NUNU-766683 format. One record per residue (C-alpha): x, y, z. Coordinates in steps of 0.25 Angstrom, whole numbers. Example, Ala and Ser with C-alpha at 12.3 -4.5 7.8 and 13.67 -1.06 7.14 Angstrom:
# residues 2
NODE     px     py     pz
NODE     49    -18     31
NODE     55     -4     29
***
This chain:
# residues 128
NODE     px     py     pz
NODE    466    301    323
NODE    466    304    308
NODE    467    319    303
NODE    462    324    289
NODE    471    335    284
NODE    469    344    272
NODE    474    358    268
NODE    463    364    276
NODE    460    355    288
NODE    464    345    298
NODE    453    336    303
NODE    451    323    312
NODE    439    316    315
NODE    436    312    329
NODE    425    305    337
NODE    420    319    340
NODE    420    325    326
NODE    430    332    317
NODE    442    339    323
NODE    447    350    314
NODE    461    355    316
NODE    467    368    310
NODE    477    379    312
NODE    465    388    310
NODE    456    388    322
NODE    444    392    313
NODE    445    378    306
NODE    449    369    317
NODE    456    366    330
NODE    470    372    330
NODE    480    361    334
NODE    485    368    347
NODE    470    369    351
NODE    469    354    350
NODE    482    352    358
NODE    477    361    369
NODE    463    354    369
NODE    470    340    370
NODE    478    345    382
NODE    467    352    389
NODE    457    340    386
NODE    466    329    391
NODE    470    337    404
NODE    455    340    407
NODE    451    325    404
NODE    461    319    413
NODE    459    330    424
NODE    444    328    424
NODE    447    313    426
NODE    456    316    438
NODE    447    326    444
NODE    435    315    443
NODE    444    305    450
NODE    447    314    461
NODE    432    318    462
NODE    435    332    459
NODE    422    338    455
NODE    422    351    446
NODE    411    359    439
NODE    419    363    427
NODE    433    363    421
NODE    438    372    410
NODE    452    372    404
NODE    459    385    399
NODE    471    382    390
NODE    481    392    387
NODE    491    389    376
NODE    505    395    374
NODE    511    393    361
NODE    525    397    356
NODE    521    407    345
NODE    532    403    335
NODE    529    396    322
NODE    526    383    328
NODE    518    389    339
NODE    518    377    348
NODE    511    376    361
NODE    520    378    373
NODE    511    378    384
NODE    496    375    387
NODE    490    380    401
NODE    477    373    404
NODE    469    379    415
NODE    459    370    421
NODE    447    378    428
NODE    440    369    437
NODE    426    374    442
NODE    420    367    455
NODE    418    368    470
NODE    429    365    480
NODE    440    362    470
NODE    454    360    475
NODE    464    367    466
NODE    476    359    470
NODE    469    346    468
NODE    464    351    454
NODE    478    355    450
NODE    484    342    455
NODE    474    334    447
NODE    477    342    435
NODE    491    339    436
NODE    488    324    436
NODE    479    326    424
NODE    490    333    417
NODE    499    321    419
NODE    489    312    414
NODE    484    319    402
NODE    490    313    389
NODE    489    326    381
NODE    497    334    392
NODE    507    324    394
NODE    509    323    378
NODE    514    337    377
NODE    522    338    390
NODE    536    343    385
NODE    531    351    374
NODE    519    359    379
NODE    518    365    393
NODE    505    361    399
NODE    500    369    412
NODE    487    365    418
NODE    481    372    430
NODE    468    372    438
NODE    459    384    442
NODE    447    382    450
NODE    434    389    449
NODE    425    387    461
NODE    411    383    457
***
């Protein structure tokens, strides 16, 4: 990836368009938002594949991400809690949670931050 940096903006061109990055969320994505999106997106992609292999059908899945930061000058991310809400019929919560644990172990983004950011992933079931 190549990034174009000026006094006012940071941009990169992707296959899907321009990605604007900024500390001001009115101008572009904030770096911490991209970090959280990378973790959630990777986990969801791996999780979805595992569920498909296990022939677990669901109607909808959403992820709520809660971020805890240090609040000091650096304001680094300390903890990200990803709550996967899975909607469907006759879902087995233990099976879904075990599958999520496997997904977490196979998600390159989550594994990349182990030791520096605590990542907690849980499942909630919503009956369809």
